[in-house]
C-alpha positions as CSV (number, residue, x, y, z in Angstrom):
1,M,-2.3,-83.4,-23.4
2,T,-2.2,-80.3,-22.5
3,T,0.9,-78.2,-22.6
4,T,1.8,-75.3,-20.3
5,Q,3.6,-73.1,-22.6
6,N,-0.1,-72.1,-24.3
7,Q,-2.4,-71.1,-20.3
8,P,-2.0,-67.9,-19.1
9,S,0.2,-68.1,-16.3
10,D,-0.7,-66.5,-12.6
11,D,2.6,-65.0,-12.2
12,P,1.3,-61.2,-11.3
13,E,4.1,-59.8,-12.9
14,N,2.9,-61.3,-17.0
15,L,-0.4,-59.8,-16.1
16,R,0.9,-55.9,-16.1
17,P,0.1,-54.4,-19.3
18,S,2.6,-52.0,-19.1
19,T,5.3,-55.1,-19.5
20,L,2.8,-56.4,-22.6
21,L,2.2,-53.1,-24.8
22,P,4.4,-50.5,-25.9
23,F,2.2,-47.4,-24.4
24,D,0.2,-47.0,-21.7
25,P,-3.5,-48.2,-21.4
26,A,-5.0,-45.7,-19.5
27,D,-3.7,-43.4,-22.5
28,L,-6.3,-45.6,-24.8
29,V,-9.4,-44.4,-23.0
30,S,-8.9,-40.6,-22.5
31,M,-11.1,-38.5,-25.3
32,R,-8.2,-38.1,-28.2
33,V,-9.8,-35.3,-31.3
34,K,-9.0,-33.3,-34.2
35,P,-7.4,-29.7,-33.5
36,A,-10.8,-27.9,-35.3
37,Q,-12.6,-30.3,-32.6
38,F,-10.5,-28.8,-30.1
39,A,-11.4,-26.1,-31.5
40,R,-14.9,-25.9,-31.3
41,M,-15.0,-26.8,-28.2
42,C,-13.5,-24.0,-26.9
43,K,-15.2,-21.8,-29.0
44,V,-12.1,-20.6,-31.1
45,S,-11.1,-20.5,-34.4
46,K,-9.3,-23.1,-35.8
47,Q,-6.8,-20.8,-37.2
48,A,-6.2,-20.0,-33.2
49,V,-5.6,-24.1,-32.3
50,S,-2.8,-23.5,-35.0
51,V,-0.9,-20.8,-33.5
52,W,-1.0,-22.7,-30.4
53,I,-0.2,-25.8,-32.0
54,R,3.2,-23.7,-34.3
55,E,4.4,-22.1,-30.5
56,G,5.0,-25.0,-28.6
57,K,1.7,-24.6,-26.9
58,I,-0.1,-27.1,-27.6
59,T,1.8,-31.1,-28.5
60,L,0.2,-33.2,-31.1
61,G,0.0,-37.3,-29.9
62,P,2.0,-39.6,-32.6
63,D,-1.3,-39.7,-33.6
64,G,-2.5,-36.2,-35.0
65,L,-4.4,-36.2,-32.3
66,L,-5.0,-34.9,-29.2
67,D,-6.6,-35.1,-25.5
68,P,-9.0,-32.0,-24.5
69,V,-7.9,-32.6,-20.9
70,V,-4.2,-32.1,-21.3
71,A,-4.4,-29.5,-23.8
72,S,-6.5,-27.1,-21.8
73,R,-3.9,-28.0,-18.8
74,Q,-1.1,-26.8,-21.9
75,V,-2.9,-23.4,-22.4
76,F,-3.5,-22.4,-18.1
77,E,0.1,-23.5,-17.5
78,R,2.3,-21.9,-20.9
79,T,-0.4,-19.2,-21.9
80,D,0.0,-15.7,-20.0
81,P,-3.5,-15.1,-18.0
82,G,-3.6,-11.6,-20.1
83,R,-3.6,-12.2,-24.0
84,L,-5.4,-15.1,-23.6
85,R,-9.2,-14.5,-25.4
86,A,-11.0,-17.2,-25.6
87,R,-13.3,-17.8,-23.3
88,V,-13.8,-21.5,-22.2
89,F,-9.9,-20.5,-20.4
90,K,-9.9,-16.5,-20.0
91,N,-13.3,-17.4,-17.3
92,A,-10.9,-19.6,-15.7
93,V,-7.2,-17.7,-15.7
94,A,-9.1,-14.6,-14.3
95,P,-7.7,-15.0,-10.4
96,Y,-5.0,-16.0,-12.0
97,G,-3.1,-12.8,-12.4
98,E,-4.3,-12.2,-8.6
99,L,-3.2,-15.3,-7.3
100,Q,1.1,-14.4,-9.1
101,A,0.5,-11.0,-7.1
102,R,-0.5,-12.8,-4.1
103,V,2.3,-15.2,-5.0
104,R,5.2,-12.7,-6.0
105,E,3.6,-10.5,-2.0
106,L,4.5,-14.5,0.0
107,E,8.0,-15.1,-1.4
108,S,8.8,-11.5,-0.4
109,Q,6.8,-11.4,3.7
110,L,8.8,-14.8,3.3
111,A,11.7,-14.1,2.1
112,E,11.4,-10.9,5.3
113,M,10.8,-13.7,7.3
114,N,13.9,-16.1,6.6
115,A,16.0,-13.2,7.5
116,I,14.4,-12.9,10.7
117,R,14.6,-16.4,11.1
118,H,18.2,-16.0,10.7
119,L,18.9,-13.3,13.0
120,Y,16.6,-14.9,16.0
121,M,19.1,-18.2,15.1
122,H,22.2,-15.7,15.7
123,Q,22.3,-14.3,18.8
124,D,26.0,-13.6,18.7
125,E,25.6,-12.0,14.8
126,I,22.8,-9.6,17.1
127,W,25.3,-9.1,19.1
128,A,27.6,-7.8,17.0
129,R,25.1,-5.7,15.0
130,G,24.2,-3.9,17.6
131,E,28.1,-3.3,18.7
132,A,28.4,-1.4,15.8
133,F,25.3,0.1,15.7
134,L,26.3,1.2,19.4
135,A,29.6,2.5,17.9
136,A,28.3,4.6,14.7
137,L,25.7,5.8,17.1
138,A,28.8,6.7,19.1
139,F,31.0,8.1,16.4
140,G,28.6,10.0,14.3
141,F,26.9,11.8,17.2
142,D,28.2,15.0,16.3
143,D,26.7,13.9,12.9
144,L,23.6,12.8,14.6
145,A,23.6,16.4,16.9
146,S,23.5,18.6,13.1
147,A,20.4,16.8,11.9
148,Q,18.0,17.5,15.1
149,L,18.9,21.2,13.9
150,N,18.5,19.9,10.3
151,E,15.0,18.3,11.6
152,A,16.2,15.3,9.5
153,L,17.0,13.1,13.0
154,D,14.2,10.3,12.1
155,E,16.3,9.3,8.8
156,A,19.4,10.1,10.4
157,L,19.2,7.5,12.6
158,D,17.0,5.0,9.7
159,D,20.3,5.2,7.5
160,L,23.2,4.4,10.2
161,W,19.9,1.3,11.9
162,S,20.1,0.4,7.9
163,R,23.9,0.3,7.8
164,H,25.3,-0.3,10.2
165,F,22.8,-3.4,11.9
166,L,21.3,-4.4,9.3
167,R,23.9,-4.3,6.8
168,Q,23.1,-2.8,3.6
169,T,24.4,-1.5,0.9
170,E,24.7,1.4,-0.9
171,E,22.9,-0.3,-4.0
172,S,19.9,-1.9,-2.1
173,F,19.5,1.6,-0.6
174,S,19.7,3.1,-4.4
175,T,17.1,-0.4,-5.3
176,E,14.3,1.0,-2.3
177,D,14.2,4.8,-3.8
178,E,13.9,4.2,-6.7
179,K,10.7,2.6,-5.2
């Protein structure tokens, strides 16, 4: 006589380890090391790793051990590349500062392109801005003539263009002058 209660079920739901275990079994496969061992792997002092742990740059597991792959990633993500002195990490993040500068530059270009795209999508706004610029030219003709005599016509036209077509404010003029 056999009982069906002790036999394993073929139901896939019952075969998944995540339903049976309170942790992910993949964590068991990863290597776990003591902070001192991680320090030796990175060729830094044990005190340096202790500081990283204390400052929250590296998190220990509940067993007091850490996964070197995860810890390395945390060091990269949570440390300023310019302040990272560990040779192992320093060589890996050397181009990181250059990449950050490039990202800032590309984000600035993207913002400019979005502004231009906005104008292309809103032809009526371009028309209104052009009309405002032409009105400013007509209204400020005497000022432009005196600027021509003072050899400052280009600056005066740039100022009118910025104020009436680009709709820049006094604040944006002061920040551009400071650059």
